[in-house]
C-alpha positions in Angstrom: -7.0 30.8 -12.9 -9.5 28.5 -14.7 -6.9 28.6 -17.8 -4.0 27.7 -15.3 -5.8 24.9 -13.8 -6.3 23.4 -17.4 -2.6 24.1 -18.3 -1.8 22.4 -15.2 -3.6 19.2 -16.3 -2.2 19.0 -19.3 1.1 19.6 -17.5 0.3 16.6 -15.1 -1.0 14.3 -18.1 2.2 15.1 -20.0 4.4 13.9 -16.8 2.1 10.4 -16.8 -0.5 11.4 -14.0 -4.0 10.0 -15.2 -5.6 11.8 -12.1 -4.8 16.1 -11.2 -7.5 17.4 -8.9 -7.9 20.3 -6.8 -8.8 20.4 -3.1 -9.1 22.9 -0.4 -6.7 22.4 2.6 -9.4 20.7 4.5 -10.3 17.8 6.4 -14.2 17.3 7.1 -15.0 17.3 11.2 -16.6 13.8 10.1 -13.5 12.6 8.9 -11.6 13.7 12.0 -14.3 11.7 14.2 -13.9 8.6 12.1 -10.0 8.6 12.5 -10.0 9.8 16.3 -12.7 6.6 16.7 -10.9 4.1 14.8 -7.8 5.1 17.2 -9.2 4.8 20.3 -10.8 1.3 19.2 -6.9 0.0 18.4 -7.6 -0.3 14.8 -4.0 1.1 14.0 -2.2 -1.9 15.6 1.2 -1.0 16.2 1.4 2.2 14.0 1.6 4.5 16.8 2.8 7.5 14.5 -0.8 7.9 13.2 -1.9 8.9 16.4 1.0 11.0 17.2 0.5 13.1 14.7 -3.5 13.5 14.6 -3.5 17.1 15.3 -1.6 17.7 11.9 -3.1 15.1 9.8 -6.5 16.6 10.7 -5.3 20.3 9.9 -3.0 20.5 6.7 -2.2 24.6 7.4 -0.8 22.6 10.7 1.8 21.0 8.4 2.1 24.2 6.1 0.8 27.6 7.2 0.9 29.1 3.8 -1.2 26.3 2.0 -4.0 27.8 0.2 -4.9 24.5 -2.2 -4.1 21.2 -2.4 -3.1 19.5 -5.9 -4.2 15.6 -5.9 -2.1 13.4 -8.7 -2.9 9.8 -9.3 -0.7 7.5 -11.0 -2.1 4.4 -12.5 -0.3 1.2 -11.6 -2.4 -1.7 -12.4 0.1 -4.8 -13.4 -1.0 -7.6 -16.0 -3.2 -9.8 -15.1 -0.6 -12.7 -15.6 1.3 -10.9 -13.0 -1.6 -11.3 -10.5 -2.6 -14.7 -11.3 1.2 -15.9 -11.2 1.3 -14.7 -7.5 -1.1 -17.3 -6.2 1.2 -20.2 -7.1 1.8 -21.5 -3.4 5.2 -22.6 -4.4 6.4 -18.4 -5.2 7.0 -15.9 -2.7 4.2 -13.2 -3.3 4.9 -9.4 -3.2 2.6 -6.9 -3.5 2.0 -5.6 -7.0 3.0 -1.9 -5.7 6.5 -3.3 -4.9 7.3 -5.3 -8.0 8.7 -2.2 -9.7 10.7 0.8 -8.9 9.9 2.2 -5.3 6.6 4.4 -6.5 7.6 7.1 -4.0 10.9 8.3 -6.0 8.8 8.1 -9.3 6.1 10.1 -7.9 7.8 12.5 -5.8 10.2 13.4 -9.0 7.4 14.0 -10.9 5.1 15.7 -8.4 8.3 18.3 -7.7 8.5 18.9 -11.4 5.0 19.7 -11.6 5.4 21.8 -8.5 8.2 23.6 -10.3 6.2 24.4 -13.1 3.7 25.7 -11.0 5.6 28.1 -9.5 7.2 29.0 -12.9 3.4 29.9 -14.3 1.7 30.8 -11.2 4.1 32.1 -8.8 3.8 31.4 -4.9 5.1 28.3 -3.3 4.8 24.7 -3.4 5.4 21.6 -1.1 5.2 18.3 -2.4 4.4 15.0 -0.4 4.1 11.3 -1.1 3.7 9.4 2.0 6.5 11.8 3.5 4.5 13.6 5.8 1.0 13.3 8.2 -1.3 14.1 5.3 -4.6 12.5 4.9 -4.3 11.7 1.3 -7.3 9.9 0.7 -9.6 12.5 2.2 -8.2 15.1 0.5 -8.5 13.1 -3.0 -12.3 12.6 -2.0 -12.6 16.0 -1.6 -10.7 17.0 -4.8 -13.4 14.8 -6.9 -10.6 12.2 -7.7 -12.8 9.6 -6.6 -14.4 8.4 -3.3 -13.6 6.3 -0.7 -14.4 2.5 -0.7 -15.7 0.3 1.8 -11.8 -0.9 1.8 -11.0 2.1 2.7 -9.0 3.0 -0.7 -9.6 5.7 -3.1 -11.6 4.2 -6.0 -12.3 6.0 -9.1 -14.6 5.2 -12.1 -11.7 5.0 -14.5 -9.1 3.1 -12.1 -10.7 1.4 -9.4 -8.4 1.7 -6.7 -5.1 0.9 -8.7 -3.7 4.5 -8.6 -0.4 5.5 -6.4 -1.6 9.6 -4.9 0.8 12.6 -4.5 -0.1 15.8 -3.3 1.1 19.3 -4.1 0.1 21.8 -1.4 0.4 25.3 -2.9 0.0 28.8 -1.4 -2.1 29.8 -4.4 -5.8 30.3 -4.2 -7.1 27.9 -6.9 -11.0 26.7 -7.3 -11.6 23.6 -5.9 -13.0 20.8 -8.0 -16.1 19.2 -7.2 -16.5 15.9 -5.2 -18.1 12.9 -7.4 -20.8 10.5 -6.0 -19.6 7.2 -4.0 -20.4 4.4 -6.4 -20.0 1.4 -4.4 -23.4 1.0 -3.6 -24.4 -2.6 -2.4 -20.6 -4.1 -3.6 -19.1 -6.1 -0.6 -16.4 -7.6 -2.9 -13.6 -6.2 -1.2 -14.8 -7.0 2.3 -15.8 -10.9 1.1 -12.2 -11.3 -0.3 -10.5 -10.0 2.7 -9.1 -13.3 4.0 -9.2 -12.1 7.8 -12.1 -9.7 7.9 -10.1 -6.9 8.2 -12.6 -4.6 6.4 -15.8 -3.5 8.0 -17.2 -1.5 5.8 -17.6 2.5 5.6 -13.7 2.7 4.9 -12.9 1.0 8.1 -9.7 -1.2 8.1 -8.6 -3.2 11.3 -4.9 -3.0 11.0 -4.8 -6.0 13.5 -6.4 -8.7 11.3 -5.0 -7.1 8.3 -2.3 -9.1 6.5 -0.4 -6.1 4.6 0.2 -4.7 8.2 1.5 -8.3 9.4 3.8 -8.7 6.5 5.2 -5.2 6.0 5.0 -3.4 9.8 4.7 -6.2 12.2 8.4 -6.1 14.1 8.2 -9.1 15.9 6.6 -12.5 15.5 3.7 -12.8 13.5 0.8 -13.6 15.7 -0.3 -17.7 15.0 -3.6 -16.6 14.6 -3.0 -15.0 10.9 0.1 -17.4 9.7 -2.1 -19.5 7.6 -4.2 -17.3 6.3 -0.6 -15.4 4.9 -0.2 -18.1 2.7 3.0 -17.5 0.5 2.4 -13.4 1.0 5.9 -12.0 1.6 5.2 -8.3 1.7 1.7 -6.8 1.4 -1.9 -8.0 0.5 -3.8 -7.3 -2.9 -7.0 -9.1 -2.2 -9.4 -6.0 -1.7 -7.6 -4.3 -4.7 -8.4 -7.1 -6.8 -11.7 -7.9 -6.1 -12.7 -4.5 -6.5 -15.1 -4.3 -9.9 -14.1 -1.1 -10.5 -10.7 -2.0 -10.0 -10.9 -5.2 -12.6 -12.2 -3.1 -15.5 -9.5 -0.7 -15.2 -6.8 -0.5 -17.9 -3.3 -2.2 -17.2 -0.8 0.7 -16.2 1.8 1.0 -19.1 4.2 3.4 -17.1 7.8 1.9 -18.2 9.2 3.8 -14.8 6.5 1.2 -12.8 6.8 -1.8 -15.1 7.4 -4.7 -12.7 10.9 -6.0 -12.4 11.5 -9.4 -14.4 13.5 -11.2 -11.4 10.4 -10.4 -9.1 7.9 -11.5 -11.3 8.9 -15.3 -10.1 10.1 -15.9 -6.6 10.6 -19.4 -6.0 10.3 -20.0 -1.7 13.6 -22.3 -2.3 15.4 -19.3 -3.9 14.2 -17.1 -1.1 15.2 -19.3 1.5 18.8 -19.9 0.5 19.1 -15.7 0.1 22.1 -14.2 2.5 21.5 -10.7 3.2 23.5 -9.4 0.4 21.4 -11.2 -1.9 18.4 -9.9 -0.4 19.4 -6.4 -1.0 20.2 -7.0 -4.5 17.3 -8.4 -5.4 15.0 -5.8 -4.0 17.3 -3.1 -4.2 15.0 0.1 -4.9 12.0 -1.6 -3.6 9.7 -1.4 -0.8 10.7 -4.6 0.1 14.1 -3.6 1.6 12.6 -1.6 4.3 11.5 -4.7 5.6 15.1 -5.6 6.9 16.5 -9.0 6.3 15.0 -10.3 9.6 11.5 -9.5 8.8 12.1 -11.0 5.3 13.1 -14.1 6.3 10.4 -14.5 8.8 7.8 -13.8 6.2 9.4 -16.3 4.0 9.6 -18.7 6.3 6.0 -18.5 6.9 5.3 -18.7 3.5 7.3 -21.8 3.7 5.1 -23.5 6.2 2.4 -22.7 4.3 3.6 -24.2 1.0 3.1 -27.8 2.2 6.1 -28.7 0.3 8.6 -31.0 2.5 11.2 -30.9 -0.2 12.1 -27.3 1.7 12.6 -29.2 5.0 16.4 -29.1 4.7 17.0 -25.6 3.9 14.2 -24.5 6.6 15.9 -26.6 9.6 19.5 -24.5 9.9 16.8 -21.4 10.8 15.7 -23.0 13.4 18.5 -21.9 15.5 19.1 -18.7 13.9 20.7 -15.8 16.1 17.4 -14.2 15.5 14.9 -15.4 17.8 12.1 -14.3 15.6 13.4 -15.6 12.4 13.9 -19.2 14.4 10.6 -19.2 15.9 9.3 -18.7 12.3 11.5 -21.7 11.3 10.3 -23.8 13.7 6.9 -23.0 13.0 7.3 -23.8 9.4 8.9 -27.1 10.2 6.1 -28.2 12.3 3.8 -27.3 9.4 6.2 -29.1 6.5 6.4 -32.2 8.9 2.6 -32.6 9.3 2.3 -31.7 12.8 -0.3 -29.3 12.0 -0.6 -25.7 13.7 -3.0 -24.1 16.1 -3.3 -21.1 14.0 -7.3 -20.1 13.1 -7.9 -16.9 11.4 -9.9 -15.0 13.7 -9.2 -17.1 17.0 
C-alpha cells in the first residue's frame, strides 16, 4: 500500500494538485467540542445548516459507512500580486480572489473524480468525492492528514502555500496508512487577527461569522446590518484580508493553473458599470463564478453599499432610481448609499 500511496501522489500531482495526504476518517473529540461551543455561542450566524448536520460532520462514517480512509487534496489558487493590489481601488467592486476565475468547485470535483477512478482501477474498493458538497469537516481532516495546520483565522495553513489552497476530499473504502500531522507554526503571530476589519477572528481558529464581512457579503440574505457597512468598503463578494495578511501566504508562489486563472473581465469592475448592470448582464458577467449564487438582489445590495463607501458623488444619478426598487433590500441599500454620497453621514460603526 506504500507503493500505492506514492503512485497516488504522483497521479494527484499530474492532475495539478499540490497537496495529497491521507487521514483516518475520524474527527477528534476536541474538534467536536470546539464546533459545538461555537454553535452554542451563535458564531455561525444564520448558517443554520452547520448545526443541523453536526452529528454527520463529527462522524465521517455517518456520511458514508464504508469509508476507511480520506485522501485530502489541495489546489493552489493564489493570484498575482497586482490582482490583489488592484482590488483596493475604491472605484472598483472587489471580488474575493477565489471567485475571479471559473468556479473552483467544478475544477476540483472533476479532477478529484478522475483521481478517484484511478484509485479504484489501481487499488479496488469504492470512493466518494466531496468539494463543499456535503457536511465534511475538511480542515480538521486536512490537519489530521498532515496537509498543514489550522491557523488563528480558522483556515488550513501550509508551509509552502500558506492559506491559498482549495480543498477536496476523496473518501475511500480502502485501508490506507495515514500520514503524520505537522506542527502548528503560527507561533505568536497575530497578523490575520490584526488585519480583520471587524474583529471577527478571536484566535484558536475561532471565527465569529456575525462579524465577518465574507459572511455578510455572501451569506446574509436580507439587509446588511448598518454596523458593518462602512467596513465592507468596496467588497461586493467575500473578504481576503486574513488570507493576504498571513506571512506564510505572502511567501507562497502564485498559482499557475490555467483553469483557475482570473477572468480578464472580472479584474477591473468599475462601480459605475456594476450599478448599471441589469440581471441579464449580471448573469453574463459572472457566468460560472460563485458570485452567481448571490442572486441579482443581493448582488445589487452589495454594489450599492460599495457605492456609498466610494465617496464618489458622480454615482448619485445612477443610485437614485434604485431607491425605489421593487426589492426593498435593494431600495434600502440605495437610500443608505445616497445618504453617504450626499454627505449626511452614516451611523454604522464597526463593533457598535
